[in-house]
TIGU-737180 format. One record per residue (C-alpha): x, y, z. Coordinates in steps of 0.25 Angstrom, whole numbers. Layout:
- px py pz
- X Y Z
...
This chain:
- px py pz
- 0 0 1
- 5 14 -4
- 3 23 9
- 8 36 12
- 7 47 24
- 9 59 20
- 16 68 30
- 10 81 35
- 16 94 25
- 25 103 31
- 18 117 30
- 26 127 21
- 35 138 27
- 26 148 24
- 14 143 28
- 17 141 46
- 8 130 52
- 3 141 62
- -4 147 50
- -8 133 43
- -15 130 57
- -21 143 58
- -27 140 44
- -31 126 45
- -40 131 60
- -45 143 51
- -50 133 39
- -56 123 50
- -63 135 57
- -69 140 43
- -73 125 40
- -81 125 54
- -86 140 52
- -92 139 39
- -99 124 43
- -104 132 54
- -110 142 47
- -116 134 36
- -123 124 47
- -129 135 55
- -134 142 43
- -139 127 40
- -145 124 55
- -152 141 55
- -157 138 42
- -162 121 46
- -171 130 58
- -178 139 49
- -181 127 40
- -185 119 52
- -195 133 56
- -201 135 41
- -204 120 42
- -210 118 54
- -217 132 52
- -222 126 38
- -227 113 44
- -236 121 55
- -242 129 44
- -245 119 35
- -252 111 46
- -261 123 50
- -266 123 35
- -270 110 35
- -276 111 49
- -273 97 56
- -261 89 53
- -263 75 50
- -271 65 59
- -263 52 65
- -271 45 54
- -265 54 42
- -253 50 48
- -255 38 49
- -260 35 35
- -252 24 27
- -240 29 20
- -228 19 14
- -218 15 23
- -204 17 20
- -193 11 29
- -179 18 27
- -167 10 32
- -155 20 37
- -154 32 44
- -144 39 35
- -142 46 20
- -152 38 12
- -161 35 23
- -162 47 28
- -165 54 13
- -176 44 12
- -183 46 25
- -183 62 22
- -189 61 9
- -200 49 13
- -205 53 25
- -216 63 22
- -221 53 15
- -220 40 20
- -219 33 33
- -204 31 35
- -196 22 44
- -183 26 45
- -173 14 52
- -159 13 54
- -150 7 66
- -148 21 73
- -158 32 74
- -147 44 71
- -141 49 56
- -125 49 56
- -120 60 45
- -109 47 40
- -101 55 31
- -97 64 42
- -95 53 53
- -79 53 51
- -77 65 60
- -84 58 72
- -71 49 73
- -63 62 78
- -76 70 82
- -86 62 89
- -95 73 91
- -95 77 78
- -108 66 77
- -117 76 83
- -118 83 68
- -117 71 60
- -131 65 66
- -145 66 72
- -157 57 72
- -165 49 63
- -177 57 57
- -190 51 64
- -198 65 62
- -205 59 48
- -204 44 49
- -201 33 58
- -185 29 64
- -183 16 68
- -170 12 75
- -165 0 70
- -156 -10 62
- -162 -15 51
- -159 -30 48
- -169 -35 37
- -174 -29 24
- -186 -35 20
- -197 -32 7
- -206 -25 16
- -200 -24 28
- -184 -22 37
- -181 -29 49
- -172 -20 59
- -167 -24 73
- -168 -13 84
- -159 -8 95
- -165 -20 105
- -162 -31 95
- -177 -32 91
- -181 -34 76
- -192 -27 70
- -198 -26 55
- -202 -11 49
- -211 -16 36
- -210 -4 24
- -217 0 9
- -202 6 6
- -189 3 11
- -176 10 8
- -165 5 11
- -154 16 19
- -146 6 26
- -132 13 23
- -117 6 26
- -109 2 38
- -94 6 40
- -83 -2 45
- -77 10 50
- -84 12 62
- -90 20 67
- -92 26 54
- -105 20 51
- -117 18 64
- -119 6 68
- -131 -1 74
- -124 -1 86
- -126 15 87
- -141 17 85
- -141 32 92
- -131 43 94
- -126 41 107
- -120 27 103
- -116 33 88
- -108 45 98
- -102 34 105
- -96 27 93
- -91 39 88
- -84 44 100
- -77 31 100
- -72 31 88
- -66 45 91
- -60 40 102
- -53 28 97
- -49 35 85
- -43 47 95
- -32 39 102
- -27 35 88
- -16 37 83
- -15 30 69
- -28 29 61
- -29 18 47
- -41 20 39
- -45 10 30
- -51 16 16
- -50 27 6
- -64 33 4
- -71 46 10
- -74 39 25
- -59 36 26
- -55 48 20
- -63 55 30
- -60 47 41
- -44 50 41
- -46 66 39
- -56 65 52
- -44 58 59
- -33 68 52
- -39 81 56
- -42 76 71
- -29 69 73
- -18 73 66
- -8 65 71
- -15 52 69
- -9 43 59
- -17 38 48
- -20 30 38
- -28 28 26
- -27 15 17
- -37 13 6
- -37 2 -5
- -39 15 -17
- -29 23 -24
- -37 35 -18
- -43 40 -7
- -59 42 -10
- -59 35 -22
- -75 35 -25
- -74 50 -26
- -68 60 -32
- -52 59 -36
- -52 74 -30
- -58 69 -16
- -47 56 -15
- -35 64 -18
- -39 77 -9
- -43 69 3
- -30 61 1
- -23 75 1
- -30 78 15
- -26 66 23
- -12 65 16
- -7 79 22
- -12 73 35
- -3 62 35
- -13 51 32
- -8 40 27
- -15 36 14
- -13 20 7
- -18 18 -5
- -20 4 -13
- -21 -1 0
- -32 -13 0
- -37 -16 16
- -37 -31 19
- -41 -31 33
- -46 -19 45
- -42 -22 59
- -44 -11 70
- -29 -6 70
- -25 -10 57
- -29 -15 40
- -21 -24 31
- -20 -21 19
- -20 -32 7
- -6 -37 7
- -5 -36 19
- 2 -23 25
- -6 -21 38
- -8 -4 43
- -11 -2 57
- -17 10 65
- -22 13 79
- -38 13 72
- -40 7 58
- -55 12 51
- -60 4 39
- -65 14 30
- -68 4 17
- -83 4 14
- -95 6 19
- -104 -7 18
- -119 -6 16
- -127 -11 29
- -135 -20 21
- -136 -29 30
- -152 -29 33
- -150 -33 16
- -143 -45 17
- -156 -55 18
- -166 -50 8
- -160 -39 -1
- -145 -50 0
- -147 -51 -15
- -150 -36 -17
- -135 -32 -10
- -121 -31 -20
- -108 -35 -16
- -108 -26 -6
- -119 -27 -1
- -127 -16 -6
- -142 -15 -10
- -142 -16 -25
- -152 -6 -30
- -161 -3 -43
- -158 10 -49
- -173 14 -40
- -164 10 -29
- -171 -3 -26
- -165 -18 -21
- -159 -24 -35
- -155 -37 -39
- -141 -41 -43
- -145 -36 -59
- -151 -25 -55
- -166 -28 -56
- -175 -24 -43
- -177 -35 -32
- -189 -40 -31
- -196 -37 -19
- -190 -24 -15
- -195 -13 -23
- -199 -6 -11
- -185 -5 -5
- -174 5 -9
- -161 6 -6
- -149 18 -4
- -137 23 2
- -126 14 7
- -135 2 6
- -138 1 -9
- -128 -1 -21
- -128 12 -27
- -124 13 -42
- -111 15 -49
- -102 25 -45
- -112 31 -33
- -104 34 -20
- -110 29 -6
- -112 42 0
- -123 50 7
- -127 57 -5
- -128 45 -12
- -137 39 -2
- -147 50 -2
- -148 49 -16
- -152 35 -16
- -162 39 -6
- -166 51 -15
- -171 37 -25
- -177 28 -15
- -185 38 -9
- -189 42 -22
- -192 28 -27
- -199 24 -15
- -208 35 -16
- -212 30 -32
- -212 16 -26
- -225 21 -18
- -231 29 -30
- -227 17 -41
- -218 28 -49
- -205 24 -56
- -193 22 -46
- -181 34 -48
- -167 28 -51
- -155 31 -43
- -149 40 -43
- -156 48 -55
- -170 48 -44
- -160 57 -35
- -150 65 -45
- -157 65 -58
- -144 57 -64
- -136 45 -65
- -125 48 -55
- -128 53 -40
- -119 66 -36
- -107 61 -29
- -107 71 -14
- -96 69 -6
- -88 74 5
- -76 69 11
- -72 77 26
- -57 78 28
- -58 82 42
- -67 94 47
- -63 104 38
- -60 98 25
- -64 89 15
- -67 84 1
- -81 86 -5
- -85 82 -17
- -98 84 -28
- -98 73 -39
- -83 78 -47
- -82 92 -37
- -72 88 -27
- -69 100 -16
- -60 99 -5
- -57 106 8
- -65 116 20
- -76 116 8
- -78 99 10
- -79 101 25
- -89 110 25
- -98 104 16
- -96 91 24
- -100 99 36
- -111 105 28
- -116 92 23
- -114 84 36
- -125 93 43
- -135 95 33
- -135 80 31
- -136 79 45
- -148 90 45
- -155 83 34
- -155 68 39
- -164 74 53
- -173 82 42
- -168 95 46
- -175 105 33
- -160 111 30
- -154 99 30
- -165 91 20
- -165 104 13
- -151 104 10
- -147 90 7
- -160 92 -4
- -154 103 -11
- -139 97 -13
- -146 83 -17
- -152 92 -28
- -140 101 -30
- -130 89 -31
- -140 81 -41
- -141 95 -50
- -125 98 -49
- -122 82 -52
- -132 84 -65
- -127 97 -71
- -113 104 -65
- -107 92 -58
- -110 79 -62
- -104 66 -56
- -91 60 -60
- -92 52 -73
- -96 38 -73
- -88 26 -74
- -87 20 -87
- -97 9 -85
- -107 20 -82
- -118 25 -93
- -112 32 -103
- -116 47 -108
- -124 46 -121
- -126 58 -130
- -139 57 -140
- -137 68 -152
- -144 72 -164
- -138 60 -174
- -139 71 -186
- -135 83 -179
- -121 90 -184
- -120 96 -171
- -123 84 -162
- -113 75 -171
- -101 86 -170
- -106 87 -154
- -105 71 -154
- -92 72 -161
- -84 81 -151
- -90 73 -140
- -82 61 -145
- -70 69 -145
- -70 76 -133
- -80 66 -123
- -64 61 -116
- -73 49 -108
- -81 44 -120
- -93 43 -111
- -102 49 -120
- -110 39 -131
- -117 46 -142
- -131 42 -147
- -141 49 -159
- -152 53 -155
- -162 48 -167
- -156 35 -165
- -162 23 -157
- -152 21 -146
- -154 37 -145
- -171 38 -145
- -169 25 -134
- -160 32 -125
- -171 45 -127
- -181 36 -122
- -173 30 -111
- -170 43 -106
- -185 48 -110
- -180 58 -121
- -186 63 -132
- -179 61 -145
- -174 75 -146
- -163 78 -157
- -162 92 -154
- -154 89 -140
- -142 79 -138
- -144 72 -126
- -135 67 -114
- -137 55 -107
- -126 52 -96
- -127 48 -80
- -136 59 -77
- -147 57 -86
- -152 64 -100
- -148 77 -105
- -152 86 -115
- -147 100 -124
- -139 108 -117
- -137 98 -103
- -135 85 -112
- -123 93 -123
- -117 101 -109
- -116 86 -103
- -110 82 -114
- -99 91 -113
- -97 87 -99
- -89 73 -105
- -79 80 -113
- -66 85 -110
- -63 100 -108
- -67 111 -111
- -79 106 -116
- -83 98 -102
- -83 114 -97
- -96 117 -103
- -102 109 -95
- -103 119 -85
- -114 125 -96
- -125 115 -88
- -125 125 -78
- -134 136 -85
- -148 133 -86
- -152 122 -95
- -163 130 -101
- -154 139 -107
- -144 128 -110
- -153 123 -119
- -159 135 -125
- -147 135 -131
- -145 121 -136
- -160 120 -140
- -154 132 -150
- -143 125 -156
- -151 113 -156
- -162 118 -165
- -152 124 -175
- -142 113 -174
- -146 107 -190
- -146 121 -196
- -132 125 -190
- -125 112 -189
- -131 102 -199
- -135 87 -198
- -126 77 -198
- -125 70 -213
- -116 60 -208
- -102 69 -214
- -99 73 -199
- -94 58 -196
- -81 56 -189
- -73 44 -189
- -76 37 -176
- -68 27 -168
- -75 14 -163
- -75 19 -150
- -83 33 -155
- -93 24 -161
- -95 17 -148
- -101 28 -143
- -112 30 -150
- -124 25 -147
- -130 18 -161
- -137 5 -158
């Protein structure tokens, strides 16, 4: 294995240590002050919204004359059981509680913001900012561990060891995941906040006594834990071992580079391409036999799904990673992808779900799952066609990638799709996300409103200005449909053949039979006055199609995609002006404009 430990860099002579120390203190103070100011403003807005909502409800009840009678309240409504009190489960609970009889089931009675818990290893008192009671104002709350799932009921074990059955009309499974490095994920042994607080205090006390720490793993959890330790205990020796060639390999390369630079500047030893064979409390053994020792070892090598309750009746629907296979509508699926018989009223979401290729297991992704699961539950109850994931949540075939990697309390890396920012802005962003998410899960209006706006904004940005990273080669190609007799269109196709470096764009004439079939599948009429682009975000026409096509070209042509920020009616007006006179100005393609094509070029034209 190739381990390297960077010495802490000496300061230049022009920057005395006292100056740098003062600058560091001022920088940390500015982060704390900024976060405090924003959170205070959000708290004021929250109180104001609570007052407005309370007043509006009072006025509404006065206009109705009398509130609903108990018989009205007991009027039969479909019963919905939501398993899991974390991101996906609580999103579904908020979305459905006003219209359905919702029962929320979890082995604990509190919510904990998991992406922020690594700080609790060094500051257990922070738990009060990351947690709160599970909601029960508009729903029932049942505290117990689910041990079995059946098509019409679930079986759970309560704290006193008794088993009980809860019947349902619809079931949403957001069981979550477990984690080897205790106490990163809560367990049934921590059913309430006092017991959870004790676990974190014990973990923090153990770390405080250590002089060396070894972290097995190279993902965001491993990186955040290493950063928290180095920030709180600069003298502790921290070693991080990963089988990959970089840190945070599932995220953009800039994230791994920024986090590695931060850790190495603080003296961390990073071992790349080092596969772990076994883990002990004070050592790890690498493939090949080398043993690395430390006072504490934290295994941070993935989060297996908490799918034990599904091992019985849904065993054949679990994949090789023990995640629940799902149809595009998020219902249990057989190995061949077809819906599992008898499970049409069950939906999966979050860490227990087997997501489409390229999807990351993130809190934001889990909530997008819940968007579609909750909507499809409604549609199923109403007998309407179901939505597909992720289009039903974000309007396109690829969901946004939103994540933030903390590097101690005052630094970090935040990314949205391909945009990566590091430094204090990431630290401020992480704290605002923490506060608003805890508020949303407590059903406080400012938190709910913040995330409704955030989800809508992230979906819009992904479809327009900041699309997700390009899909892997095995994923669907991009198809450009064009007027086969328009000389201007043919010239544009030739231009793309020369400048589409990744060769993802395939071409098809609108008038051809394959072209007509593609238009029919996407619900579009045959209209030769516009090019049509089919990509991971769906079907696009006129100026949107042309600009999204240029996005696949090299510089400087790809920069023209910035024009997509202009209002679409304005863009389409100019497009229609050119399209209306294209035959008169540019003529028709009579075949004389054909070029000699290679076999690879011809393969990009869909003619059959």
